[in-house]
C-alpha positions as CSV (number, residue, x, y, z in Angstrom):
1,R,-13.3,-13.3,-0.9
2,K,-9.0,-12.1,-0.6
3,V,-8.2,-8.7,0.3
4,H,-5.5,-7.8,-2.0
5,T,-4.2,-4.3,-0.4
6,P,-5.2,-3.7,2.4
7,R,-2.4,-5.3,4.3
8,T,0.4,-3.2,1.7
9,A,1.5,-0.2,0.8
10,V,3.6,1.0,-1.9
11,M,7.0,2.5,-1.2
12,S,8.0,5.6,-2.1
13,E,9.7,6.2,-5.3
14,L,11.1,9.7,-4.3
15,Q,13.5,8.4,-1.3
16,P,16.3,5.9,-1.9
17,L,16.0,2.7,-0.2
18,E,17.8,3.1,2.8
19,E,16.0,6.0,3.9
20,Q,12.7,4.0,3.9
21,V,14.0,1.3,6.3
22,A,14.9,0.7,9.4
23,N,15.0,-2.5,10.8
24,G,12.3,-3.8,8.0
25,K,10.1,-1.3,8.9
26,N,8.9,1.3,7.4
27,A,11.3,4.5,8.4
28,N,9.1,7.1,7.5
29,L,5.2,8.7,7.9
30,I,3.6,7.1,4.6
31,K,1.0,9.8,3.6
32,C,-1.2,9.8,0.5
33,R,0.1,10.7,-3.1
34,L,-2.9,13.5,-3.3
35,C,-3.9,14.7,-0.1
36,S,-0.9,14.0,2.2
37,C,-2.7,12.3,5.3
38,K,-1.1,10.1,6.8
39,I,-1.6,6.5,5.6
40,L,1.0,4.4,7.8
41,L,2.4,5.2,11.4
42,P,6.4,4.9,10.7
43,L,7.7,1.2,12.1
44,K,4.2,-0.4,11.5
45,G,5.0,-2.1,7.9
46,E,7.6,-4.8,7.2
47,L,9.7,-4.7,3.6
48,V,8.3,-7.5,1.5
49,E,10.5,-8.3,-1.8
50,R,7.8,-10.3,-3.7
51,K,6.2,-9.4,-7.3
52,I,2.8,-8.7,-7.2
53,L,0.3,-7.4,-9.8
54,L,-2.1,-4.7,-9.3
55,H,-5.0,-4.6,-11.4
56,Q,-5.6,-1.1,-12.7
57,D,-9.3,-1.4,-13.8
58,K,-11.7,-3.9,-14.2
59,S,-12.8,-4.0,-17.9
60,S,-9.1,-3.3,-19.1
61,G,-7.4,-5.7,-17.7
62,E,-4.3,-3.2,-16.9
63,T,-1.7,-4.4,-13.9
64,E,0.8,-2.8,-12.5
65,E,3.9,-5.0,-11.4
66,L,5.3,-4.2,-7.9
67,N,8.8,-5.8,-6.4
68,W,8.8,-4.1,-3.0
69,F,6.1,-3.1,-1.2
70,W,5.2,-2.2,2.9
71,H,3.5,-5.6,4.1
72,L,1.0,-5.0,7.7
73,K,0.0,-8.1,10.1
74,D,-3.4,-6.2,10.8
75,M,-5.6,-4.0,8.3
76,F,-6.3,-1.8,11.0
77,L,-3.1,-0.3,11.5
78,F,-3.7,1.7,8.3
79,E,-4.8,5.6,9.8
80,N,-6.8,6.5,6.7
81,I,-8.2,4.0,4.4
82,A,-11.5,2.7,3.0
83,F,-12.2,0.1,0.3
84,S,-12.3,1.7,-3.2
85,K,-13.2,-1.4,-5.4
86,T,-12.9,-5.3,-5.9
87,V,-11.1,-6.8,-9.1
88,T,-11.0,-10.6,-9.6
89,N,-12.0,-11.6,-5.8
90,Y,-9.2,-8.4,-4.9
91,K,-9.8,-5.6,-2.7
92,Y,-8.1,-2.2,-3.2
93,L,-8.0,0.4,-0.5
94,T,-8.1,4.4,-1.3
95,C,-7.1,6.7,1.4
96,A,-10.3,7.7,2.7
97,D,-9.8,11.4,2.1
98,C,-9.9,11.5,-1.4
99,E,-12.5,8.8,-1.3
């Protein structure tokens, strides 16, 4: 099976890009959008520019396009993650506290 997002974290849309990046890595702690628990510690994710489509729901077929994201070499670098769903052979992650 392919693992789609265990090694990616979406960039913040609230901060300018230059405030989020330090030497090509995430400059800041990344937290869950809902509960604010730690997801990724600073300097663990590498900034990647590449178009990917995230499936929103199995039944609807809706997707979200991302162009920038944080890539991790090892999924165990995440702090508080759980697998949430599998869509077309891709596993998705969620905050373990919000699951």
